[in-house]
C-alpha positions as a printed NumPy array, in Angstrom:
array([[ 33.24 , -14.109,  13.993],
       [ 33.586, -10.647,  15.328],
       [ 36.712, -10.33 ,  13.548],
       [ 34.649, -11.215,  10.21 ],
       [ 32.102,  -8.969,  10.874],
       [ 34.51 ,  -5.958,  11.492],
       [ 36.219,  -6.867,   8.078],
       [ 32.759,  -7.077,   6.501],
       [ 32.01 ,  -3.577,   7.915],
       [ 35.605,  -2.222,   6.413],
       [ 34.844,  -3.842,   3.087],
       [ 31.587,  -2.472,   2.646],
       [ 33.091,   0.918,   4.061],
       [ 35.769,   0.748,   1.299],
       [ 33.361,  -0.39 ,  -1.648],
       [ 31.018,   2.824,  -0.34 ],
       [ 33.936,   5.317,  -0.208],
       [ 35.376,   3.716,  -3.91 ],
       [ 31.925,   4.044,  -5.028],
       [ 31.408,   7.788,  -4.083],
       [ 34.721,   8.491,  -5.294],
       [ 33.874,   7.149,  -8.878],
       [ 30.853,   9.489,  -8.539],
       [ 32.675,  12.291,  -7.768],
       [ 35.195,  11.878, -10.519],
       [ 32.589,  10.855, -13.129],
       [ 32.355,  13.706, -15.895],
       [ 30.61 ,  13.557, -19.096],
       [ 30.19 ,  16.146, -22.007],
       [ 28.541,  16.198, -25.599],
       [ 27.71 ,  19.029, -28.159],
       [ 25.583,  19.107, -31.006],
       [ 24.182,  21.77 , -33.84 ],
       [ 25.189,  24.02 , -36.569],
       [ 27.08 ,  25.987, -33.951],
       [ 29.518,  23.202, -32.781],
       [ 30.526,  22.046, -36.505],
       [ 31.424,  23.532, -40.02 ],
       [ 27.979,  23.911, -41.153],
       [ 24.968,  21.796, -41.817],
       [ 23.896,  19.189, -44.503],
       [ 25.875,  16.198, -45.734],
       [ 26.679,  17.804, -49.075],
       [ 28.051,  21.117, -47.664],
       [ 30.064,  19.136, -44.868],
       [ 31.803,  16.9  , -46.854],
       [ 33.117,  19.846, -48.872],
       [ 34.36 ,  21.358, -45.654],
       [ 31.499,  23.588, -45.065],
       [ 31.025,  25.077, -48.12 ],
       [ 27.629,  26.145, -49.194],
       [ 27.383,  30.173, -49.356],
       [ 28.233,  29.855, -53.037],
       [ 27.02 ,  26.425, -53.901],
       [ 23.928,  25.675, -52.041],
       [ 21.241,  24.687, -54.522],
       [ 18.354,  22.87 , -52.043],
       [ 16.788,  23.783, -48.647],
       [ 19.875,  24.073, -47.127],
       [ 20.517,  27.612, -49.061],
       [ 18.147,  28.935, -46.103],
       [ 20.798,  28.115, -43.826],
       [ 23.806,  29.062, -46.103],
       [ 23.066,  31.704, -48.063],
       [ 19.12 ,  32.701, -48.932],
       [ 20.069,  34.332, -52.051],
       [ 20.667,  31.091, -53.531],
       [ 17.484,  30.001, -53.137],
       [ 16.598,  32.313, -56.323],
       [ 17.878,  29.401, -58.717],
       [ 15.88 ,  26.819, -57.02 ],
       [ 12.751,  26.227, -59.227],
       [ 11.545,  23.266, -57.374],
       [  9.578,  22.022, -54.239],
       [ 12.294,  20.234, -52.389],
       [ 11.98 ,  18.904, -48.936],
       [ 15.131,  18.147, -46.983],
       [ 16.292,  16.412, -44.037],
       [ 19.699,  15.792, -41.804],
       [ 20.777,  13.996, -39.203],
       [ 24.229,  13.666, -37.161],
       [ 23.975,   9.985, -37.237],
       [ 25.989,   9.746, -34.071],
       [ 23.865,  12.168, -32.388],
       [ 22.467,  11.271, -29.037],
       [ 20.709,  14.829, -27.907],
       [ 18.53 ,  15.637, -31.161],
       [ 16.556,  13.335, -33.489],
       [ 17.495,  15.813, -36.544],
       [ 20.198,  18.608, -37.526],
       [ 18.009,  20.419, -40.142],
       [ 14.824,  19.967, -41.675],
       [ 13.647,  22.405, -44.361],
       [ 11.863,  23.126, -47.741],
       [ 11.489,  25.322, -50.783],
       [  8.923,  26.689, -52.551],
       [  9.35 ,  28.525, -56.036],
       [  6.604,  31.073, -56.602],
       [  5.955,  31.573, -60.333],
       [  3.17 ,  34.222, -60.208],
       [  5.855,  37.109, -61.155],
       [  7.79 ,  35.177, -63.874],
       [  6.256,  36.926, -66.524],
       [  7.821,  40.112, -64.999],
       [ 10.911,  38.879, -65.245],
       [ 11.542,  38.19 , -61.644],
       [ 12.379,  34.821, -60.012],
       [ 11.295,  34.392, -56.297],
       [ 11.785,  31.291, -54.125],
       [ 10.838,  31.008, -50.5  ],
       [ 12.257,  28.707, -47.985],
       [ 11.751,  27.405, -44.513],
       [ 13.933,  25.605, -42.264],
       [ 14.133,  24.383, -38.307],
       [ 17.481,  23.602, -37.286],
       [ 19.789,  22.913, -34.455],
       [ 21.985,  25.619, -33.699],
       [ 23.737,  23.969, -30.517],
       [ 22.616,  21.327, -27.747],
       [ 24.849,  20.854, -25.196],
       [ 25.036,  18.19 , -22.168],
       [ 27.311,  17.993, -19.533],
       [ 27.524,  16.291, -16.142],
       [ 30.047,  16.884, -13.22 ],
       [ 32.833,  19.744, -12.722],
       [ 35.448,  21.102, -15.124],
       [ 38.202,  23.123, -14.285],
       [ 37.829,  26.772, -15.079],
       [ 40.721,  26.825, -17.683],
       [ 39.64 ,  23.316, -19.375],
       [ 38.086,  23.493, -22.826],
       [ 34.694,  22.529, -21.562],
       [ 34.364,  24.892, -19.069],
       [ 35.312,  27.716, -21.378],
       [ 32.702,  26.224, -24.08 ],
       [ 30.121,  26.198, -21.341],
       [ 30.687,  29.891, -20.272],
       [ 30.678,  30.949, -23.7  ],
       [ 27.499,  29.301, -24.293],
       [ 25.576,  30.138, -21.   ],
       [ 26.962,  33.565, -19.771],
       [ 26.618,  33.579, -15.55 ],
       [ 27.876,  29.998, -15.603],
       [ 30.844,  29.933, -13.212],
       [ 34.218,  28.088, -13.957],
       [ 33.747,  26.245, -10.763],
       [ 30.296,  24.806, -11.502],
       [ 29.702,  21.011, -10.738],
       [ 26.522,  19.668, -11.715],
       [ 24.319,  18.968, -14.6  ],
       [ 23.621,  21.117, -17.92 ],
       [ 21.435,  20.916, -20.752],
       [ 20.817,  23.651, -23.045],
       [ 19.349,  23.457, -26.258],
       [ 18.939,  26.708, -29.041],
       [ 16.611,  26.117, -31.729],
       [ 16.341,  28.115, -34.73 ],
       [ 13.115,  28.413, -36.928],
       [ 14.087,  30.491, -40.225],
       [ 12.142,  32.017, -42.785],
       [ 13.888,  32.982, -46.187],
       [ 13.121,  34.557, -49.49 ],
       [ 15.737,  34.461, -52.821],
       [ 14.981,  36.839, -55.732],
       [ 16.579,  37.761, -58.858],
       [ 15.23 ,  39.853, -62.035],
       [ 16.359,  39.457, -65.472],
       [ 17.524,  42.8  , -65.672],
       [ 20.296,  42.356, -63.666],
       [ 21.71 ,  39.182, -64.882],
       [ 23.739,  36.899, -62.536],
       [ 22.705,  38.804, -59.412],
       [ 20.487,  37.326, -56.514],
       [ 19.749,  38.912, -53.42 ],
       [ 18.184,  36.74 , -50.146],
       [ 16.917,  37.912, -46.65 ],
       [ 16.108,  36.106, -43.593],
       [ 13.969,  36.091, -40.475],
       [ 14.966,  34.192, -37.482],
       [ 12.931,  32.985, -34.438],
       [ 15.643,  31.822, -31.921],
       [ 14.814,  29.807, -28.985],
       [ 17.131,  28.736, -26.077],
       [ 15.965,  26.972, -23.04 ],
       [ 18.741,  25.852, -20.348],
       [ 18.526,  23.767, -17.107],
       [ 21.027,  23.564, -14.585],
       [ 21.392,  21.887, -11.368],
       [ 24.787,  22.213,  -9.162],
       [ 26.71 ,  23.881,  -7.204],
       [ 29.314,  26.628,  -7.61 ],
       [ 32.488,  26.546,  -5.792],
       [ 32.102,  30.105,  -4.529],
       [ 28.393,  29.592,  -3.654],
       [ 27.134,  27.97 ,  -0.317],
       [ 24.698,  25.139,  -1.598],
       [ 22.789,  23.556,  -4.196],
       [ 21.211,  25.779,  -7.161],
       [ 18.601,  25.083,  -9.698],
       [ 18.356,  27.786, -12.609],
       [ 15.979,  27.303, -15.446],
       [ 16.804,  29.808, -18.338],
       [ 14.774,  30.859, -21.615],
       [ 15.988,  33.12 , -23.91 ],
       [ 14.449,  34.13 , -27.264],
       [ 15.298,  36.493, -29.921],
       [ 14.156,  37.899, -33.605],
       [ 17.25 ,  37.884, -35.893],
       [ 17.256,  39.046, -39.554],
       [ 19.842,  38.39 , -42.032],
       [ 21.137,  39.486, -45.816],
       [ 22.723,  37.658, -48.607],
       [ 23.896,  37.929, -52.05 ],
       [ 25.212,  35.813, -54.698],
       [ 26.546,  36.827, -58.122],
       [ 27.396,  34.532, -61.144],
       [ 30.542,  36.774, -62.483],
       [ 30.677,  34.201, -65.355],
       [ 28.944,  30.609, -66.102],
       [ 31.793,  28.916, -64.203],
       [ 32.517,  31.631, -61.595],
       [ 30.293,  32.574, -58.622],
       [ 31.057,  34.697, -55.4  ],
       [ 28.694,  35.13 , -52.546],
       [ 28.302,  36.642, -49.122],
       [ 25.627,  36.172, -46.19 ],
       [ 25.337,  37.929, -43.036],
       [ 23.193,  37.109, -40.326],
       [ 22.077,  37.898, -36.493],
       [ 22.25 ,  41.474, -37.368],
       [ 21.957,  43.812, -34.29 ],
       [ 20.243,  40.962, -32.712],
       [ 19.418,  40.859, -28.61 ],
       [ 18.469,  37.705, -26.717],
       [ 15.544,  38.527, -24.419],
       [ 16.306,  36.007, -21.461],
       [ 14.444,  35.149, -18.284],
       [ 15.555,  33.089, -15.233],
       [ 14.078,  31.309, -12.363],
       [ 16.781,  30.493,  -9.741],
       [ 15.99 ,  28.169,  -6.5  ],
       [ 18.316,  27.541,  -4.053],
       [ 18.768,  27.811,  -0.134],
       [ 17.528,  31.665,  -0.105],
       [ 14.084,  30.553,  -1.956],
       [ 12.942,  30.576,  -5.485],
       [ 13.424,  34.203,  -7.536],
       [ 12.86 ,  35.137, -10.929],
       [ 14.986,  37.312, -12.789],
       [ 16.051,  38.826, -16.55 ],
       [ 18.537,  40.378, -18.678],
       [ 19.192,  41.249, -22.153],
       [ 22.16 ,  40.008, -24.403],
       [ 23.726,  41.225, -27.638],
       [ 24.132,  38.024, -29.926],
       [ 27.203,  37.711, -32.063],
       [ 27.197,  38.426, -36.053],
       [ 28.347,  35.909, -38.369],
       [ 29.81 ,  36.643, -41.756],
       [ 30.164,  34.069, -44.75 ],
       [ 32.374,  34.981, -47.718],
       [ 32.758,  32.33 , -50.782],
       [ 33.819,  31.632, -53.946],
       [ 32.851,  28.515, -56.473],
       [ 34.196,  27.719, -59.552],
       [ 33.021,  25.009, -61.964],
       [ 35.817,  23.425, -63.884],
       [ 33.565,  21.735, -65.938],
       [ 30.123,  20.443, -65.581],
       [ 31.209,  17.69 , -63.322],
       [ 33.906,  19.313, -61.276],
       [ 33.425,  22.178, -59.015],
       [ 35.671,  23.658, -56.546],
       [ 34.525,  26.09 , -53.689],
       [ 36.585,  28.101, -50.902],
       [ 35.373,  30.544, -48.259],
       [ 35.778,  32.358, -44.99 ],
       [ 33.547,  32.546, -41.85 ],
       [ 33.681,  35.309, -39.044],
       [ 31.697,  35.073, -35.931],
       [ 32.341,  38.092, -33.538],
       [ 30.947,  40.446, -31.001],
       [ 29.556,  40.806, -27.551],
       [ 27.833,  38.121, -25.578],
       [ 26.876,  38.553, -22.169],
       [ 29.873,  40.229, -20.454],
       [ 32.718,  39.143, -22.812],
       [ 33.386,  39.454, -26.409],
       [ 34.647,  36.508, -29.011],
       [ 36.014,  36.3  , -32.175],
       [ 35.94 ,  33.231, -34.383],
       [ 37.594,  32.956, -37.774],
       [ 37.898,  29.743, -40.013],
       [ 38.438,  28.967, -43.542],
       [ 36.991,  25.851, -45.36 ],
       [ 37.264,  24.511, -48.983],
       [ 36.32 ,  21.917, -50.895],
       [ 35.796,  19.859, -54.308],
       [ 32.564,  17.751, -55.813],
       [ 32.995,  15.478, -58.643],
       [ 29.85 ,  14.036, -60.653],
       [ 31.213,  10.576, -61.215],
       [ 27.997,   9.822, -62.952],
       [ 24.235,  10.778, -63.11 ],
       [ 23.961,   8.685, -60.156],
       [ 26.809,   9.177, -57.908],
       [ 28.679,  12.208, -56.761],
       [ 32.434,  12.134, -54.675],
       [ 33.424,  15.065, -52.397],
       [ 36.221,  16.202, -50.261],
       [ 37.313,  19.26 , -48.274],
       [ 38.756,  20.919, -44.999],
       [ 37.937,  22.871, -42.543],
       [ 40.619,  24.88 , -40.822],
       [ 40.408,  27.292, -37.573],
       [ 41.991,  30.65 , -38.006],
       [ 41.4  ,  32.376, -34.488],
       [ 39.268,  30.653, -31.964],
       [ 39.192,  33.382, -28.989],
       [ 37.165,  35.224, -26.307],
       [ 37.821,  37.308, -23.495],
       [ 36.702,  34.839, -20.832],
       [ 40.042,  32.914, -21.444],
       [ 39.512,  30.715, -24.675],
       [ 42.375,  30.489, -26.895],
       [ 42.103,  27.042, -27.959],
       [ 44.177,  25.371, -30.822],
       [ 42.427,  22.077, -31.945],
       [ 44.523,  18.877, -32.194],
       [ 44.747,  19.147, -35.814],
       [ 45.508,  22.506, -37.893],
       [ 43.046,  21.248, -40.904],
       [ 40.132,  19.046, -40.465],
       [ 39.685,  16.954, -43.495],
       [ 35.975,  16.039, -44.748],
       [ 34.997,  12.972, -47.027],
       [ 31.491,  12.235, -48.699],
       [ 29.591,  10.89 , -51.299],
       [ 26.206,  11.421, -52.811],
       [ 23.704,   9.294, -54.614],
       [ 20.439,  10.007, -56.567],
       [ 17.524,   7.843, -57.99 ],
       [ 14.886,   9.65 , -59.672],
       [ 13.425,  12.34 , -57.493],
       [ 15.385,  11.202, -54.223],
       [ 18.859,  12.308, -53.282],
       [ 21.122,  10.948, -50.73 ],
       [ 24.371,  12.374, -49.307],
       [ 26.697,  11.132, -46.965],
       [ 29.466,  12.878, -44.97 ],
       [ 32.573,  11.942, -42.773],
       [ 34.458,  14.533, -40.621],
       [ 36.04 ,  15.236, -37.672],
       [ 33.735,  17.134, -35.083],
       [ 35.439,  20.162, -33.783],
       [ 34.104,  20.738, -30.603],
       [ 33.844,  16.952, -29.401],
       [ 37.324,  16.605, -31.024],
       [ 38.518,  19.438, -28.409],
       [ 36.691,  17.813, -25.812],
       [ 38.352,  14.693, -26.533],
       [ 41.807,  16.277, -27.775],
       [ 41.877,  13.937, -30.321],
       [ 39.984,  13.655, -33.756],
       [ 36.152,  12.625, -32.898],
       [ 34.605,  11.24 , -36.137],
       [ 31.108,  12.112, -36.992],
       [ 28.777,  11.304, -39.889],
       [ 26.015,  13.033, -41.329],
       [ 23.162,  11.815, -43.76 ],
       [ 20.956,  13.988, -45.757],
       [ 17.533,  12.888, -47.758],
       [ 16.102,  15.001, -50.118],
       [ 13.184,  14.674, -52.36 ],
       [ 12.352,  16.904, -55.454],
       [  8.526,  17.06 , -56.179]])
């Protein structure tokens, strides 16, 4: 009996040790939002992330507000990443054309949108040279490469935009946007270089501005460009609780700029090609980054009710002074999608390899987006 009791105790200890070991080894990571993929909106993602020269719905608020000048309807749009687990939506937006200046030859359209720029959640420890740790340090300056614990960080953008054009300058549209950026982060865990548990709450806000333009060179060819986060600074407040107590703090951080340049060519009334380049660069916290990507896509209107799309997204450079120099598992990520229209209702779907989750898994991580739009 005594031997059996000892055996049970040994077995219980072994099970407890195994469970503790499994808990220590358990890690999770997920990321969603426009900064983690190649763009927003199922139509545009299906075309490789193009939209700067092609957007003609509320997603123009995100891609190129100058394109709003060509929207003469009230349109309400919502997009969701179908496999998302962190946020219920990716984008919500609307357009509002203003006709009171049309007699003066001015087309004016306003747009509003709220979208998820990035939402990341992780648990456990990732090595300083692992992609997940590097990405989190890009997202959260101040998090060490030895952090072990839980992170929940979300950045939402509320954007107000306007696009306008005048008949005296045929083909040219210009746009501008104002963003209210709201970032909230909660971390609980330990750093390898610290002496114990730390809880940190971070809240950062910024007012950001952008400018854009679109020019129809001909009935077939359009070129466009947009610049956002121009000279933007985040105001950051922190509350840290550890063995030494609770203390507030704060700092200011520059936000990198984003440039999009794109061209679109309509081969016919049914066939559209688009290709572009994106650069995301500048200082953030105590490091600098430079992300450059290329994208292209094609859209074929099979009928009045159905459209097919395809494209690709390709990284040219993904580097930062915090150690990031990543080459994704694929040199080119393909994208696919379809669109349907029933009267005033439009539905678009896209299938693509999610860049951030692909690098997390070191294998293509397939995601899908759905956009619903209603034209009044």
